[in-house]
C-alpha positions in Angstrom: 117.9 118.7 143.5 118.8 120.6 140.3 116.5 121.4 137.3 118.3 119.0 134.9 116.0 116.1 135.8 112.7 117.7 134.7 114.3 119.2 131.6 115.6 115.7 130.7 112.2 114.2 131.3 110.6 117.0 129.1 113.0 116.3 126.2 112.5 112.6 126.5 108.7 113.0 126.4 109.0 115.2 123.4 111.1 112.6 121.6 108.7 109.8 122.5 105.8 112.0 121.2 107.7 112.6 117.9 108.4 108.9 117.5 104.7 108.2 118.1 103.7 110.7 115.4 106.3 109.7 112.9 104.5 106.6 111.5 101.4 108.6 110.9 103.3 111.4 109.2 105.0 108.8 107.0 101.7 107.3 106.0 100.2 110.7 105.3 103.2 111.7 103.3 103.2 108.6 101.2 99.5 109.0 100.6 100.1 112.6 99.4 102.8 111.4 97.1 100.5 108.8 95.5 97.7 111.3 95.1 100.1 113.9 93.5 101.5 111.4 91.1 98.0 110.3 90.2 97.0 113.9 89.4 100.0 114.2 87.2 99.2 111.1 85.3 95.6 112.3 84.9 96.8 115.5 83.4 99.1 113.7 81.0 96.0 111.6 79.8 93.9 114.8 79.6 96.6 116.4 77.4 96.6 113.4 75.0 92.8 113.7 74.8 92.9 117.4 74.2 95.5 117.1 71.4 93.4 114.4 69.7 90.3 116.7 70.0 92.2 119.7 68.5 93.4 117.5 65.6 89.8 116.2 64.9 88.4 119.7 65.0 91.1 121.1 62.7 90.2 118.4 60.2 86.5 119.1 60.4 86.9 122.9 60.0 89.1 122.6 56.9 87.2 119.7 55.3 84.9 120.2 52.3 81.3 121.0 53.4 79.1 117.9 53.8 75.3 117.9 53.9 73.6 118.9 57.1 72.6 115.8 59.1 69.0 114.8 58.3 66.3 114.9 61.1 66.6 111.1 61.6 70.3 111.6 62.6 69.7 114.6 65.0 69.4 112.5 68.1 72.9 111.1 67.4 74.5 114.5 66.9 77.0 115.2 69.7 79.7 117.7 70.5 82.4 115.1 70.5 81.4 113.6 67.1 80.0 116.6 65.2 80.8 120.0 66.6 82.7 122.3 64.1 81.8 120.0 61.3 81.8 122.0 58.0 78.2 121.6 56.6 76.0 123.0 53.9 72.2 123.4 53.8 69.7 124.8 51.3 66.6 126.7 52.3 64.8 130.0 52.8 65.5 132.5 55.6 62.7 133.5 57.9 63.9 137.1 58.2 61.0 138.2 60.3 62.0 135.9 63.2 65.6 137.0 63.8 67.1 136.7 67.3 70.0 138.8 68.7 72.4 137.4 71.2 75.0 139.5 72.9 78.5 139.0 71.5 82.0 140.2 72.0 84.2 139.7 68.9 87.4 140.9 67.3 85.1 143.5 65.6 83.9 144.8 68.9 80.8 144.4 71.1 77.4 143.9 69.6 75.1 141.0 68.6 75.1 137.7 66.8 72.2 137.6 64.3 70.4 134.2 64.5 68.0 133.7 61.6 65.8 130.6 61.1 66.4 128.8 57.8 63.5 126.7 56.6 65.1 123.8 54.6 63.7 122.2 51.5 62.2 119.3 53.6 60.3 121.7 55.9 62.5 121.5 58.9 64.3 124.5 60.4 67.9 125.2 61.5 69.0 128.4 63.2 71.8 130.1 61.3 74.2 132.5 63.0 74.6 134.8 60.1 77.3 136.8 61.9 78.0 139.9 63.9 76.4 143.3 63.9 77.3 146.3 66.1 74.4 147.9 68.1 73.8 150.6 65.5 73.2 147.9 62.8 70.7 145.8 64.8 67.6 147.1 63.0 67.0 145.5 59.6 66.4 149.0 58.1 70.2 149.7 58.6 71.3 146.6 56.6 68.7 146.0 53.9 71.4 145.1 51.4 72.1 141.9 53.5 68.5 140.8 53.8 68.4 137.6 51.7 65.2 136.3 50.2 64.5 133.3 48.1 66.3 130.0 48.2 69.9 130.2 49.4 72.7 127.8 50.1 74.4 128.3 53.5 77.8 126.8 54.5 79.2 127.0 57.9 80.2 125.2 61.0 77.8 123.0 63.0 77.6 124.2 66.6 75.9 122.7 69.6 73.2 124.6 71.5 74.2 126.8 74.4 71.5 126.3 77.0 70.4 128.7 79.7 72.7 131.7 79.2 76.2 133.0 79.3 78.7 133.5 82.2 76.7 134.8 85.2 73.9 135.9 82.8 70.6 134.0 82.2 68.6 134.3 79.1 65.4 136.3 79.5 63.0 135.2 76.7 60.1 137.3 78.1 62.1 140.5 77.6 63.9 139.2 74.5 67.3 139.4 76.1 69.7 136.6 75.0 73.2 135.9 76.2 73.7 132.5 74.6 72.5 130.7 71.5 70.0 128.4 73.3 68.3 126.7 70.3 65.4 125.2 72.3 64.5 128.5 74.1 64.8 130.6 71.0 62.7 128.2 69.0 60.0 128.4 71.6 60.1 132.2 71.8 59.8 132.5 68.1 57.1 129.8 67.7 59.3 127.5 65.6 58.7 123.8 65.2 60.8 120.9 63.8 64.0 122.8 64.7 67.4 121.1 64.7 69.0 120.8 68.1 72.1 122.7 66.9 72.8 125.8 64.9 75.2 126.8 62.1 77.9 129.5 62.3 77.8 130.8 58.7 81.1 131.3 56.8 82.2 134.7 55.8 80.2 136.3 53.0 82.0 137.2 49.7 81.3 140.9 50.4 82.9 141.5 53.8 81.5 145.1 54.0 77.9 143.9 54.5 76.4 143.2 57.9 76.1 140.7 59.5 79.8 139.8 59.4 80.2 136.0 59.2 83.2 133.7 59.6 84.1 135.0 63.1 83.9 131.7 64.9 86.7 131.4 67.4 88.0 127.9 67.7 90.3 127.8 70.7 90.9 125.0 73.2 92.9 125.8 76.3 95.7 123.3 76.7 97.6 123.8 79.9 97.6 120.2 80.9 101.4 119.8 80.5 102.0 122.7 83.0 99.5 121.1 85.4 101.2 117.7 85.1 104.7 119.1 85.7 103.3 121.0 88.7 101.8 117.9 90.3 104.9 115.8 89.6 107.1 118.5 91.0 105.1 118.7 94.2 105.3 114.9 94.5 109.1 115.1 94.1 109.4 117.8 96.7 107.3 115.8 99.2 109.4 112.7 98.5 112.6 114.7 99.2 111.1 116.1 102.5 110.1 112.6 103.5 113.6 111.2 102.9 115.2 114.1 104.8 112.8 113.8 107.8 112.7 110.1 108.2 115.9 109.0 106.5 117.9 111.5 108.5 116.4 110.3 111.8 117.1 106.6 110.9 120.7 107.5 110.0 121.2 109.3 113.4 119.8 106.4 115.3 122.1 103.9 113.6 125.1 106.2 114.3 124.1 106.5 117.9 123.9 102.7 118.2 127.3 102.3 116.7 128.8 104.9 119.0 127.2 103.4 122.0 128.5 99.9 121.2 132.0 101.3 120.6 132.0 103.1 124.0 130.8 99.9 125.7 133.7 97.9 124.2 136.3 100.5 125.4 139.5 101.3 123.5 140.4 98.9 120.7 143.1 96.4 121.6 142.6 96.5 125.5 141.0 93.9 127.6 139.0 94.1 130.8 142.1 95.2 132.7 142.8 98.2 130.5 143.9 101.1 132.6 145.1 99.0 135.6 148.5 99.8 137.0 150.5 96.8 138.0 153.2 97.4 140.7 156.4 95.5 140.3 157.2 92.9 143.0 
């Protein structure tokens, strides 16, 4: 007995196992294609939403200032509907209750100066007056910028930034702030009737004075088109691999069937006696 028999049996078993797996592979591949296409469509929808958001914010920033929302409207103020709205408010700064939050700006590293503004109706809104470097944190180093009396502030409405910054938690007990958390700052400074948002003040006419206002960065990452093309590309690649794997096998099986049928019929144009030699009588 030669070794051809076991080898043939092994190859035959492998082919049967591959045929048994092929339906599951096809199902998984089709599911993967559907998921990838769905992710691509989702990114296209996200891109449309982001472009609409950018357009709305651009209109808000460059619009003429409107009055600050009154206390009755505060519960309805949202990031989607109001953030970066250009607003104006009149009141008096409470300069003795400033709060400093760490900041990194185009002017370098330092602090945002948040000063409570008591409005004419008695409520309070935190105003981010702008940036100061560490050496200008003390009020004694910037007395020319300490404003007293009634003032009018214009700026961009911003939503509160609760808890802290990236990997850094606000520490009110030690007066260390990494984000502009309105609720926590109000509690730490003993403020009441405080708006649930703050204002980023516009740049002051004298840009040499600290704090430096008007440094709000409005930037919305918009990589959704790249993500969509990536998901659609992966779906296309998986579709191609599916066609090569299963379409090629189907083509080979059909070819083998045709060749087998052709061999069974014998040479074209001959009957069942083809190849028989007839002796003359």
